[in-house]
Backbone and ligand atoms as CSV (ligand in chain L), in Angstrom:
chain,resi,resn,atom,element,x,y,z
A,1,SER,N,N,-15.454,-4.497,16.608
A,1,SER,CA,C,-16.185,-5.717,16.283
A,1,SER,C,C,-15.395,-6.951,16.719
A,2,GLY,N,N,-14.042,-6.897,16.571
A,2,GLY,CA,C,-13.220,-8.009,16.989
A,2,GLY,C,C,-13.099,-9.093,15.929
A,3,GLY,N,N,-13.839,-8.952,14.841
A,3,GLY,CA,C,-13.778,-9.944,13.765
A,3,GLY,C,C,-12.518,-9.802,12.938
A,4,ARG,N,N,-12.309,-10.763,12.067
A,4,ARG,CA,C,-11.143,-10.744,11.189
A,4,ARG,C,C,-11.588,-10.783,9.739
A,5,GLU,N,N,-10.900,-9.994,8.939
A,5,GLU,CA,C,-11.094,-10.043,7.496
A,5,GLU,C,C,-9.886,-10.755,6.908
A,6,ARG,N,N,-10.112,-11.920,6.328
A,6,ARG,CA,C,-9.007,-12.699,5.778
A,6,ARG,C,C,-8.966,-12.573,4.262
A,7,LEU,N,N,-7.840,-12.135,3.751
A,7,LEU,CA,C,-7.670,-12.010,2.305
A,7,LEU,C,C,-6.683,-13.073,1.831
A,8,SER,N,N,-7.108,-13.887,0.872
A,8,SER,CA,C,-6.206,-14.886,0.295
A,8,SER,C,C,-5.472,-14.265,-0.891
A,9,TYR,N,N,-4.402,-14.904,-1.333
A,9,TYR,CA,C,-3.706,-14.416,-2.528
A,9,TYR,C,C,-4.635,-14.450,-3.743
A,10,GLU,N,N,-5.479,-15.452,-3.804
A,10,GLU,CA,C,-6.392,-15.579,-4.946
A,10,GLU,C,C,-7.391,-14.421,-4.979
A,11,ARG,N,N,-7.964,-14.134,-3.832
A,11,ARG,CA,C,-8.934,-13.035,-3.730
A,11,ARG,C,C,-8.242,-11.683,-3.933
A,12,PHE,N,N,-6.988,-11.590,-3.491
A,12,PHE,CA,C,-6.219,-10.369,-3.704
A,12,PHE,C,C,-6.072,-10.094,-5.204
A,13,GLY,N,N,-5.889,-11.155,-5.976
A,13,GLY,CA,C,-5.784,-11.003,-7.429
A,13,GLY,C,C,-7.048,-10.394,-8.023
A,14,VAL,N,N,-8.189,-10.814,-7.519
A,14,VAL,CA,C,-9.473,-10.250,-7.946
A,14,VAL,C,C,-9.573,-8.790,-7.507
A,15,ALA,N,N,-9.189,-8.534,-6.264
A,15,ALA,CA,C,-9.297,-7.185,-5.688
A,15,ALA,C,C,-8.492,-6.160,-6.472
A,16,VAL,N,N,-7.253,-6.504,-6.792
A,16,VAL,CA,C,-6.368,-5.544,-7.448
A,16,VAL,C,C,-6.839,-5.262,-8.876
A,17,ARG,N,N,-7.415,-6.272,-9.505
A,17,ARG,CA,C,-7.942,-6.113,-10.860
A,17,ARG,C,C,-9.198,-5.215,-10.843
A,18,GLU,N,N,-10.066,-5.446,-9.861
A,18,GLU,CA,C,-11.280,-4.624,-9.733
A,18,GLU,C,C,-10.945,-3.187,-9.361
A,19,LEU,N,N,-9.917,-3.024,-8.528
A,19,LEU,CA,C,-9.459,-1.687,-8.151
A,19,LEU,C,C,-8.947,-0.943,-9.386
A,20,ALA,N,N,-8.165,-1.625,-10.200
A,20,ALA,CA,C,-7.640,-1.033,-11.437
A,20,ALA,C,C,-8.776,-0.665,-12.391
A,21,GLN,N,N,-9.773,-1.522,-12.459
A,21,GLN,CA,C,-10.915,-1.254,-13.350
A,21,GLN,C,C,-11.645,0.016,-12.932
A,22,ALA,N,N,-11.797,0.198,-11.636
A,22,ALA,CA,C,-12.460,1.410,-11.127
A,22,ALA,C,C,-11.655,2.657,-11.474
A,23,ILE,N,N,-10.336,2.558,-11.401
A,23,ILE,CA,C,-9.450,3.683,-11.730
A,23,ILE,C,C,-9.540,4.007,-13.221
A,24,ALA,N,N,-9.529,2.964,-14.050
A,24,ALA,CA,C,-9.640,3.144,-15.505
A,24,ALA,C,C,-10.998,3.727,-15.873
A,25,ASP,N,N,-12.053,3.210,-15.258
A,25,ASP,CA,C,-13.411,3.703,-15.527
A,25,ASP,C,C,-13.545,5.180,-15.171
A,26,ASP,N,N,-12.780,5.600,-14.165
A,26,ASP,CA,C,-12.806,6.978,-13.698
A,26,ASP,C,C,-11.984,7.896,-14.609
A,27,GLY,N,N,-11.240,7.281,-15.519
A,27,GLY,CA,C,-10.439,8.063,-16.458
A,27,GLY,C,C,-9.126,8.568,-15.902
A,28,TYR,N,N,-8.708,8.025,-14.754
A,28,TYR,CA,C,-7.422,8.458,-14.195
A,28,TYR,C,C,-6.317,7.587,-14.766
A,29,ARG,N,N,-5.350,8.237,-15.407
A,29,ARG,CA,C,-4.245,7.513,-16.026
A,29,ARG,C,C,-2.934,7.976,-15.401
A,30,PRO,N,N,-2.501,7.307,-14.314
A,30,PRO,CA,C,-1.298,7.750,-13.602
A,30,PRO,C,C,-0.028,7.573,-14.440
A,31,ASP,N,N,0.894,8.530,-14.290
A,31,ASP,CA,C,2.225,8.408,-14.888
A,31,ASP,C,C,3.132,7.561,-14.007
A,32,VAL,N,N,2.856,7.627,-12.704
A,32,VAL,CA,C,3.687,6.960,-11.704
A,32,VAL,C,C,2.798,6.315,-10.655
A,33,VAL,N,N,3.120,5.074,-10.301
A,33,VAL,CA,C,2.489,4.459,-9.133
A,33,VAL,C,C,3.506,4.507,-7.999
A,34,LEU,N,N,3.127,5.120,-6.895
A,34,LEU,CA,C,4.008,5.238,-5.732
A,34,LEU,C,C,3.526,4.281,-4.653
A,35,SER,N,N,4.307,3.244,-4.410
A,35,SER,CA,C,3.880,2.231,-3.444
A,35,SER,C,C,4.438,2.524,-2.060
A,36,ILE,N,N,3.643,2.210,-1.058
A,36,ILE,CA,C,4.079,2.356,0.323
A,36,ILE,C,C,4.478,0.977,0.838
A,37,ALA,N,N,5.773,0.799,1.036
A,37,ALA,CA,C,6.303,-0.497,1.481
A,37,ALA,C,C,5.997,-0.727,2.968
A,38,ARG,N,N,5.709,-2.004,3.295
A,38,ARG,CA,C,5.898,-3.087,2.348
A,38,ARG,C,C,4.602,-3.557,1.695
A,39,GLY,N,N,3.477,-3.463,2.403
A,39,GLY,CA,C,2.222,-4.012,1.891
A,39,GLY,C,C,1.784,-3.415,0.568
A,40,GLY,N,N,2.052,-2.127,0.383
A,40,GLY,CA,C,1.612,-1.445,-0.826
A,40,GLY,C,C,2.347,-1.886,-2.078
A,41,VAL,N,N,3.489,-2.563,-1.889
A,41,VAL,CA,C,4.264,-3.028,-3.042
A,41,VAL,C,C,3.475,-4.063,-3.844
A,42,PHE,N,N,2.779,-4.947,-3.152
A,42,PHE,CA,C,1.961,-5.961,-3.836
A,42,PHE,C,C,0.862,-5.284,-4.641
A,43,VAL,N,N,0.227,-4.310,-4.017
A,43,VAL,CA,C,-0.884,-3.586,-4.648
A,43,VAL,C,C,-0.388,-2.798,-5.856
A,44,ALA,N,N,0.743,-2.109,-5.682
A,44,ALA,CA,C,1.302,-1.272,-6.749
A,44,ALA,C,C,1.679,-2.103,-7.970
A,45,GLY,N,N,2.264,-3.267,-7.752
A,45,GLY,CA,C,2.653,-4.128,-8.870
A,45,GLY,C,C,1.457,-4.542,-9.696
A,46,GLY,N,N,0.412,-4.976,-9.021
A,46,GLY,CA,C,-0.812,-5.393,-9.711
A,46,GLY,C,C,-1.480,-4.244,-10.439
A,47,LEU,N,N,-1.548,-3.093,-9.791
A,47,LEU,CA,C,-2.197,-1.923,-10.404
A,47,LEU,C,C,-1.398,-1.430,-11.603
A,48,ALA,N,N,-0.077,-1.391,-11.476
A,48,ALA,CA,C,0.764,-0.881,-12.565
A,48,ALA,C,C,0.615,-1.743,-13.814
A,49,TYR,N,N,0.567,-3.065,-13.646
A,49,TYR,CA,C,0.349,-3.940,-14.795
A,49,TYR,C,C,-1.034,-3.721,-15.395
A,50,ALA,N,N,-2.046,-3.707,-14.538
A,50,ALA,CA,C,-3.427,-3.603,-15.018
A,50,ALA,C,C,-3.699,-2.253,-15.680
A,51,LEU,N,N,-2.987,-1.215,-15.230
A,51,LEU,CA,C,-3.194,0.121,-15.789
A,51,LEU,C,C,-2.171,0.445,-16.867
A,52,ASP,N,N,-1.314,-0.536,-17.182
A,52,ASP,CA,C,-0.276,-0.365,-18.200
A,52,ASP,C,C,0.613,0.836,-17.883
A,53,CYS,N,N,0.973,0.961,-16.618
A,53,CYS,CA,C,1.872,2.019,-16.162
A,53,CYS,C,C,3.214,1.377,-15.818
A,54,LYS,N,N,4.274,1.815,-16.498
A,54,LYS,CA,C,5.565,1.129,-16.357
A,54,LYS,C,C,6.471,1.747,-15.297
A,55,ASN,N,N,5.960,2.759,-14.616
A,55,ASN,CA,C,6.794,3.532,-13.708
A,55,ASN,C,C,6.333,3.353,-12.253
A,56,ILE,N,N,7.080,2.574,-11.500
A,56,ILE,CA,C,6.744,2.344,-10.083
A,56,ILE,C,C,7.828,2.931,-9.192
A,57,HIS,N,N,7.417,3.669,-8.199
A,57,HIS,CA,C,8.333,4.160,-7.174
A,57,HIS,C,C,7.917,3.592,-5.828
A,58,LEU,N,N,8.795,3.750,-4.857
A,58,LEU,CA,C,8.558,3.132,-3.560
A,58,LEU,C,C,8.983,4.059,-2.435
A,59,VAL,N,N,8.175,4.088,-1.409
A,59,VAL,CA,C,8.577,4.794,-0.199
A,59,VAL,C,C,8.362,3.874,1.000
A,60,ASN,N,N,9.366,3.839,1.865
A,60,ASN,CA,C,9.283,3.027,3.081
A,60,ASN,C,C,8.732,3.871,4.218
A,61,VAL,N,N,7.620,3.424,4.761
A,61,VAL,CA,C,7.037,4.133,5.902
A,61,VAL,C,C,6.821,3.152,7.033
A,62,GLU,N,N,7.245,3.548,8.202
A,62,GLU,CA,C,6.979,2.730,9.388
A,62,GLU,C,C,6.602,3.629,10.543
A,63,PHE,N,N,5.766,3.077,11.403
A,63,PHE,CA,C,5.553,3.761,12.660
A,63,PHE,C,C,6.804,3.566,13.468
A,64,TYR,N,N,7.365,4.670,13.938
A,64,TYR,CA,C,8.608,4.550,14.691
A,64,TYR,C,C,8.365,3.808,15.987
A,65,THR,N,N,9.152,2.761,16.215
A,65,THR,CA,C,9.041,2.008,17.469
A,65,THR,C,C,10.310,2.157,18.277
A,66,GLY,N,N,10.152,2.679,19.462
A,66,GLY,CA,C,11.272,2.788,20.393
A,66,GLY,C,C,11.366,1.522,21.203
A,67,VAL,N,N,11.842,1.631,22.424
A,67,VAL,CA,C,11.968,0.457,23.282
A,67,VAL,C,C,10.572,0.063,23.775
A,68,GLY,N,N,9.962,-0.825,23.020
A,68,GLY,CA,C,8.634,-1.299,23.394
A,68,GLY,C,C,7.515,-0.291,23.213
A,69,THR,N,N,7.810,0.802,22.501
A,69,THR,CA,C,6.780,1.818,22.316
A,69,THR,C,C,6.586,2.153,20.838
A,70,THR,N,N,5.377,2.530,20.497
A,70,THR,CA,C,5.063,3.016,19.160
A,70,THR,C,C,4.635,4.467,19.279
A,71,LEU,N,N,5.284,5.339,18.515
A,71,LEU,CA,C,4.929,6.747,18.578
A,71,LEU,C,C,3.654,7.031,17.783
A,72,GLU,N,N,3.131,8.212,17.966
A,72,GLU,CA,C,1.881,8.595,17.304
A,72,GLU,C,C,1.997,8.625,15.779
A,73,MET,N,N,3.145,9.122,15.305
A,73,MET,CA,C,3.244,9.422,13.879
A,73,MET,C,C,4.117,8.442,13.109
A,74,PRO,N,N,3.711,8.104,11.873
A,74,PRO,CA,C,4.573,7.309,11.008
A,74,PRO,C,C,5.720,8.171,10.471
A,75,VAL,N,N,6.806,7.530,10.095
A,75,VAL,CA,C,7.948,8.252,9.536
A,75,VAL,C,C,8.387,7.620,8.216
A,76,MET,N,N,8.884,8.461,7.314
A,76,MET,CA,C,9.464,7.970,6.073
A,76,MET,C,C,10.904,7.582,6.335
A,77,LEU,N,N,11.259,6.381,5.905
A,77,LEU,CA,C,12.615,5.905,6.118
A,77,LEU,C,C,13.458,6.156,4.868
A,78,ALA,N,N,14.750,6.297,5.072
A,78,ALA,CA,C,15.674,6.474,3.953
A,78,ALA,C,C,15.756,5.166,3.146
A,79,PRO,N,N,15.932,5.217,1.833
A,79,PRO,CA,C,16.056,6.421,1.036
A,79,PRO,C,C,14.690,7.001,0.671
A,80,VAL,N,N,14.531,8.276,0.927
A,80,VAL,CA,C,13.291,8.972,0.582
A,80,VAL,C,C,13.318,9.284,-0.913
A,81,PRO,N,N,12.213,9.018,-1.630
A,81,PRO,CA,C,12.218,9.283,-3.076
A,81,PRO,C,C,12.445,10.761,-3.387
A,82,ASN,N,N,13.002,11.006,-4.557
A,82,ASN,CA,C,13.283,12.367,-4.995
A,82,ASN,C,C,12.029,12.964,-5.613
A,83,ARG,N,N,11.608,14.083,-5.062
A,83,ARG,CA,C,10.365,14.709,-5.533
A,83,ARG,C,C,10.450,15.152,-6.995
A,84,ILE,N,N,11.678,15.336,-7.480
A,84,ILE,CA,C,11.863,15.717,-8.888
A,84,ILE,C,C,11.246,14.662,-9.808
A,85,ASP,N,N,11.292,13.402,-9.365
A,85,ASP,CA,C,10.719,12.316,-10.172
A,85,ASP,C,C,9.202,12.429,-10.313
A,86,PHE,N,N,8.567,13.240,-9.473
A,86,PHE,CA,C,7.110,13.357,-9.501
A,86,PHE,C,C,6.634,14.695,-10.064
A,87,THR,N,N,7.585,15.554,-10.401
A,87,THR,CA,C,7.224,16.893,-10.854
A,87,THR,C,C,6.299,16.844,-12.064
A,88,ASP,N,N,5.152,17.474,-11.907
A,88,ASP,CA,C,4.138,17.575,-12.964
A,88,ASP,C,C,3.608,16.216,-13.426
A,89,LYS,N,N,3.759,15.209,-12.583
A,89,LYS,CA,C,3.265,13.878,-12.923
A,89,LYS,C,C,1.914,13.618,-12.255
A,90,LYS,N,N,1.153,12.732,-12.872
A,90,LYS,CA,C,-0.057,12.220,-12.234
A,90,LYS,C,C,0.345,10.984,-11.443
A,91,VAL,N,N,0.230,11.075,-10.120
A,91,VAL,CA,C,0.716,10.022,-9.226
A,91,VAL,C,C,-0.452,9.249,-8.634
A,92,LEU,N,N,-0.285,7.941,-8.569
A,92,LEU,CA,C,-1.238,7.092,-7.856
A,92,LEU,C,C,-0.517,6.446,-6.680
A,93,ILE,N,N,-0.904,6.808,-5.470
A,93,ILE,CA,C,-0.335,6.179,-4.280
A,93,ILE,C,C,-1.082,4.870,-4.038
A,94,ALA,N,N,-0.325,3.798,-3.817
A,94,ALA,CA,C,-0.925,2.485,-3.601
A,94,ALA,C,C,-0.535,1.934,-2.247
A,95,ASP,N,N,-1.533,1.495,-1.483
A,95,ASP,CA,C,-1.246,0.842,-0.202
A,95,ASP,C,C,-2.264,-0.259,0.050
A,96,ASP,N,N,-1.951,-1.088,1.040
A,96,ASP,CA,C,-2.852,-2.204,1.335
A,96,ASP,C,C,-4.080,-1.742,2.111
A,97,VAL,N,N,-3.867,-0.866,3.124
A,97,VAL,CA,C,-4.996,-0.444,3.953
A,97,VAL,C,C,-4.784,0.967,4.489
A,98,ALA,N,N,-5.835,1.743,4.466
A,98,ALA,CA,C,-5.862,3.012,5.192
A,98,ALA,C,C,-6.617,2.758,6.481
A,99,ASP,N,N,-5.882,2.785,7.587
A,99,ASP,CA,C,-6.496,2.483,8.894
A,99,ASP,C,C,-6.751,3.803,9.627
A,100,THR,N,N,-5.726,4.344,10.299
A,100,THR,CA,C,-5.872,5.709,10.798
A,100,THR,C,C,-5.761,6.696,9.641
A,101,GLY,N,N,-5.097,6.263,8.575
A,101,GLY,CA,C,-4.870,7.128,7.415
A,101,GLY,C,C,-3.634,8.000,7.554
A,102,LYS,N,N,-2.919,7.869,8.660
A,102,LYS,CA,C,-1.758,8.733,8.902
A,102,LYS,C,C,-0.616,8.446,7.929
A,103,THR,N,N,-0.442,7.182,7.605
A,103,THR,CA,C,0.613,6.809,6.655
A,103,THR,C,C,0.334,7.430,5.288
A,104,LEU,N,N,-0.888,7.277,4.814
A,104,LEU,CA,C,-1.256,7.835,3.514
A,104,LEU,C,C,-1.168,9.356,3.505
A,105,LYS,N,N,-1.562,9.961,4.605
A,105,LYS,CA,C,-1.511,11.425,4.673
A,105,LYS,C,C,-0.069,11.922,4.566
A,106,LEU,N,N,0.831,11.221,5.238
A,106,LEU,CA,C,2.252,11.573,5.185
A,106,LEU,C,C,2.773,11.549,3.744
A,107,VAL,N,N,2.461,10.489,3.036
A,107,VAL,CA,C,2.967,10.321,1.665
A,107,VAL,C,C,2.269,11.282,0.705
A,108,ARG,N,N,0.987,11.458,0.894
A,108,ARG,CA,C,0.211,12.375,0.069
A,108,ARG,C,C,0.717,13.819,0.223
A,109,ASP,N,N,0.950,14.233,1.474
A,109,ASP,CA,C,1.465,15.576,1.747
A,109,ASP,C,C,2.862,15.769,1.159
A,110,PHE,N,N,3.651,14.692,1.190
A,110,PHE,CA,C,5.000,14.724,0.617
A,110,PHE,C,C,4.944,15.017,-0.892
A,111,CYS,N,N,3.923,14.483,-1.548
A,111,CYS,CA,C,3.789,14.640,-3.006
A,111,CYS,C,C,3.161,15.969,-3.400
A,112,LEU,N,N,2.262,16.464,-2.564
A,112,LEU,CA,C,1.281,17.468,-2.979
A,112,LEU,C,C,1.827,18.668,-3.750
A,113,ASP,N,N,2.852,19.316,-3.225
A,113,ASP,CA,C,3.310,20.547,-3.877
A,113,ASP,C,C,4.121,20.289,-5.148
A,114,ALA,N,N,4.528,19.045,-5.378
A,114,ALA,CA,C,5.360,18.739,-6.553
A,114,ALA,C,C,4.558,18.257,-7.754
A,115,VAL,N,N,3.533,17.472,-7.498
A,115,VAL,CA,C,2.879,16.725,-8.569
A,115,VAL,C,C,1.796,17.535,-9.287
A,116,ALA,N,N,1.411,17.045,-10.479
A,116,ALA,CA,C,0.269,17.621,-11.181
A,116,ALA,C,C,-1.012,17.207,-10.475
A,117,GLU,N,N,-1.047,15.935,-10.069
A,117,GLU,CA,C,-2.220,15.406,-9.392
A,117,GLU,C,C,-1.818,14.171,-8.606
A,118,VAL,N,N,-2.438,13.981,-7.451
A,118,VAL,CA,C,-2.183,12.767,-6.673
A,118,VAL,C,C,-3.506,12.191,-6.191
A,119,ARG,N,N,-3.652,10.888,-6.417
A,119,ARG,CA,C,-4.820,10.163,-5.907
A,119,ARG,C,C,-4.322,8.897,-5.218
A,120,SER,N,N,-5.195,8.314,-4.403
A,120,SER,CA,C,-4.795,7.145,-3.622
A,120,SER,C,C,-5.709,5.961,-3.879
A,121,ALA,N,N,-5.095,4.785,-3.931
A,121,ALA,CA,C,-5.836,3.533,-4.098
A,121,ALA,C,C,-5.426,2.559,-3.009
A,122,VAL,N,N,-6.403,2.006,-2.332
A,122,VAL,CA,C,-6.142,1.008,-1.291
A,122,VAL,C,C,-7.098,-0.161,-1.453
A,123,VAL,N,N,-6.662,-1.314,-0.996
A,123,VAL,CA,C,-7.547,-2.478,-1.018
A,123,VAL,C,C,-8.639,-2.292,0.035
A,124,TYR,N,N,-8.221,-1.838,1.223
A,124,TYR,CA,C,-9.179,-1.634,2.310
A,124,TYR,C,C,-9.073,-0.213,2.867
A,125,GLU,N,N,-10.222,0.330,3.232
A,125,GLU,CA,C,-10.239,1.588,3.978
A,125,GLU,C,C,-11.163,1.435,5.180
A,126,LYS,N,N,-10.652,1.843,6.331
A,126,LYS,CA,C,-11.464,1.797,7.553
A,126,LYS,C,C,-12.158,3.135,7.752
A,127,SER,N,N,-13.247,3.103,8.487
A,127,SER,CA,C,-14.107,4.299,8.583
A,127,SER,C,C,-13.424,5.456,9.303
A,128,GLN,N,N,-12.442,5.136,10.163
A,128,GLN,CA,C,-11.766,6.188,10.932
A,128,GLN,C,C,-10.694,6.918,10.117
A,129,SER,N,N,-10.378,6.428,8.919
A,129,SER,CA,C,-9.249,6.986,8.162
A,129,SER,C,C,-9.414,8.478,7.905
A,130,LEU,N,N,-8.383,9.259,8.231
A,130,LEU,CA,C,-8.461,10.708,8.039
A,130,LEU,C,C,-8.221,11.091,6.591
A,131,VAL,N,N,-7.675,10.160,5.798
A,131,VAL,CA,C,-7.594,10.350,4.350
A,131,VAL,C,C,-8.694,9.513,3.712
A,132,LYS,N,N,-9.507,10.160,2.903
A,132,LYS,CA,C,-10.518,9.413,2.165
A,132,LYS,C,C,-9.954,9.133,0.771
A,133,CYS,N,N,-9.634,7.870,0.526
A,133,CYS,CA,C,-8.985,7.497,-0.730
A,133,CYS,C,C,-9.973,7.570,-1.888
A,134,GLU,N,N,-9.473,7.965,-3.055
A,134,GLU,CA,C,-10.323,8.043,-4.244
A,134,GLU,C,C,-10.786,6.652,-4.673
A,135,TYR,N,N,-9.915,5.651,-4.457
A,135,TYR,CA,C,-10.242,4.299,-4.914
A,135,TYR,C,C,-10.064,3.293,-3.779
A,136,VAL,N,N,-11.166,2.634,-3.453
A,136,VAL,CA,C,-11.187,1.668,-2.350
A,136,VAL,C,C,-11.895,0.411,-2.844
A,137,TRP,N,N,-11.263,-0.734,-2.620
A,137,TRP,CA,C,-11.912,-1.980,-3.034
A,137,TRP,C,C,-12.983,-2.394,-2.034
A,138,LYS,N,N,-12.655,-2.317,-0.740
A,138,LYS,CA,C,-13.603,-2.780,0.276
A,138,LYS,C,C,-13.437,-1.988,1.572
A,139,ARG,N,N,-14.554,-1.664,2.184
A,139,ARG,CA,C,-14.527,-0.959,3.469
A,139,ARG,C,C,-14.790,-1.942,4.593
A,140,THR,N,N,-13.990,-1.834,5.643
A,140,THR,CA,C,-14.160,-2.705,6.803
A,140,THR,C,C,-13.601,-2.006,8.028
A,141,ASP,N,N,-14.031,-2.417,9.194
A,141,ASP,CA,C,-13.418,-1.944,10.433
A,141,ASP,C,C,-12.797,-3.101,11.194
A,142,GLU,N,N,-12.758,-4.248,10.538
A,142,GLU,CA,C,-12.146,-5.415,11.173
A,142,GLU,C,C,-10.633,-5.390,10.981
A,143,TRP,N,N,-9.925,-6.195,11.756
A,143,TRP,CA,C,-8.496,-6.383,11.535
A,143,TRP,C,C,-8.324,-7.271,10.300
A,144,ILE,N,N,-7.481,-6.822,9.386
A,144,ILE,CA,C,-7.300,-7.542,8.126
A,144,ILE,C,C,-6.060,-8.414,8.193
A,145,GLU,N,N,-6.202,-9.646,7.739
A,145,GLU,CA,C,-5.053,-10.538,7.590
A,145,GLU,C,C,-4.693,-10.606,6.121
A,146,PHE,N,N,-3.545,-10.027,5.784
A,146,PHE,CA,C,-3.078,-10.061,4.401
A,146,PHE,C,C,-2.269,-11.331,4.156
A,147,PRO,N,N,-2.334,-11.867,2.938
A,147,PRO,CA,C,-1.654,-13.146,2.682
A,147,PRO,C,C,-0.141,-13.065,2.873
A,148,TRP,N,N,0.448,-11.875,2.657
A,148,TRP,CA,C,1.905,-11.745,2.756
A,148,TRP,C,C,2.386,-11.551,4.193
A,149,SER,N,N,1.499,-11.233,5.118
A,149,SER,CA,C,1.974,-10.998,6.489
A,149,SER,C,C,1.261,-11.846,7.528
A,150,VAL,N,N,0.397,-12.748,7.073
A,150,VAL,CA,C,-0.353,-13.565,8.026
A,150,VAL,C,C,0.553,-14.623,8.669
A,151,GLN,N,N,1.601,-15.029,7.957
A,151,GLN,CA,C,2.533,-16.016,8.506
A,151,GLN,C,C,3.806,-15.327,8.993
A,152,PRO,N,N,4.441,-15.885,10.009
A,152,PRO,CA,C,5.711,-15.304,10.477
A,152,PRO,C,C,6.799,-15.525,9.430
A,153,PRO,N,N,7.887,-14.751,9.516
A,153,PRO,CA,C,8.995,-14.968,8.576
A,153,PRO,C,C,9.502,-16.398,8.644
A,154,VAL,N,N,10.027,-16.865,7.525
A,154,VAL,CA,C,10.598,-18.220,7.516
A,154,VAL,C,C,11.903,-18.225,8.324
A,155,VAL,N,N,12.202,-19.346,8.885
A,155,VAL,CA,C,13.484,-19.488,9.570
A,155,VAL,C,C,14.298,-20.579,8.874
A,156,LYS,N,N,15.591,-20.439,8.945
A,156,LYS,CA,C,16.472,-21.412,8.309
A,156,LYS,C,C,16.272,-22.779,8.946
A,157,ARG,N,N,16.078,-23.765,8.089
A,157,ARG,CA,C,15.910,-25.115,8.621
A,157,ARG,C,C,17.267,-25.727,8.929
A,158,THR,N,N,17.282,-26.548,9.958
A,158,THR,CA,C,18.535,-27.249,10.265
A,158,THR,C,C,18.694,-28.367,9.239
A,159,GLY,N,N,19.915,-28.521,8.697
A,159,GLY,CA,C,20.133,-29.504,7.645
A,159,GLY,C,C,20.124,-30.915,8.191
A,160,GLN,N,N,18.977,-31.574,8.031
A,160,GLN,CA,C,18.881,-32.962,8.525
A,160,GLN,C,C,19.229,-33.925,7.403
A,161,VAL,N,N,20.044,-34.867,7.711
A,161,VAL,CA,C,20.413,-35.885,6.724
A,161,VAL,C,C,19.378,-36.999,6.776
A,162,LEU,N,N,18.716,-37.199,5.671
A,162,LEU,CA,C,17.580,-38.132,5.679
A,162,LEU,C,C,17.944,-39.464,5.033
A,163,ASP,N,N,19.203,-39.904,5.207
A,163,ASP,CA,C,19.542,-41.203,4.591
A,163,ASP,C,C,19.195,-42.346,5.536
A,164,ALA,N,N,19.008,-43.488,4.989
A,164,ALA,CA,C,18.511,-44.620,5.770
A,164,ALA,C,C,19.597,-45.267,6.642
L,1,5GP,P1,P,-2.441,3.717,9.053
L,1,5GP,O1,O,-2.985,3.609,10.444
L,1,5GP,O2,O,-1.317,4.708,8.970
L,1,5GP,O3,O,-3.527,4.019,8.057
L,1,5GP,O4,O,-1.864,2.307,8.684
L,1,5GP,C1,C,-0.509,2.032,8.868
L,1,5GP,C2,C,-0.158,0.604,8.563
L,1,5GP,O5,O,-0.616,-0.212,9.631
L,1,5GP,C3,C,-0.769,-0.032,7.321
L,1,5GP,O6,O,-0.090,0.282,6.128
L,1,5GP,C4,C,-0.607,-1.493,7.664
L,1,5GP,O7,O,0.715,-1.922,7.407
L,1,5GP,C5,C,-0.866,-1.508,9.153
L,1,5GP,N1,N,-2.279,-1.865,9.397
L,1,5GP,C6,C,-3.287,-1.042,9.734
L,1,5GP,N2,N,-4.442,-1.722,9.855
L,1,5GP,C7,C,-4.148,-3.019,9.591
L,1,5GP,C8,C,-4.929,-4.236,9.536
L,1,5GP,O8,O,-6.142,-4.273,9.752
L,1,5GP,N3,N,-4.248,-5.385,9.221
L,1,5GP,C9,C,-2.914,-5.393,8.957
L,1,5GP,N4,N,-2.344,-6.586,8.659
L,1,5GP,N5,N,-2.151,-4.271,8.998
L,1,5GP,C10,C,-2.766,-3.106,9.311
C-alpha cells in the first residue's frame, strides 16, 4: 500500500490498555511478561501494570546485520534469559509488531518446551505474519511509525555560551 501508520505516545497508552483488557476478558493471567527488546519493552511495561503482573523478563532479538546485509533469520543476543525462570509458568510474550512473525516465532519456540503456557500480545500484526498472536490491538499492512523510534537518536549538543 505504501501508506504509513503513525502511532503517538498518547494513542499507544490507549492501545496498551485495550490490549490488556482483551487479555483480562479472555481470562489469561500471565505469571511472567516476556518483552522483546527494544520495542516490546514499552508494550510489556504497560501490559504488566494493567494486568497486575510484577514479573517482567526481557530478551534482545535483532536481525543479524553483516556488512550492509541483513540475514533471513533473527537472532537472540546475549544475555539470553534462563529458561528455568519460565518453568511451569504462564508466559505472555509482548512485542510492538508481528511483521514476518519470525522474531515472535523464535522467542515462542524458545519458551515452548519449558513453560506451562505461552501466548503473545502485540500492538500490531501484519497479515503475512507466520505467528498468529492471541492478542492483537490492530491489524495493518502499512509501515508503522512508533513514537519511540520515529525520531533519530539524540546527539550531544555543543555547549554554546549564551551570554550577552
Ligand atoms: P518480524 O518481521 O520478525 O515480525 O519483525 C521484526 C522487527 O522488525 C519488529 O520487532 C520491529 O522492530 C521491526 N518492524 C517490522 N515491521 C515494522 C514496522 O512496520 N515499523 C517499524 N517501526 N518496525 C517494524
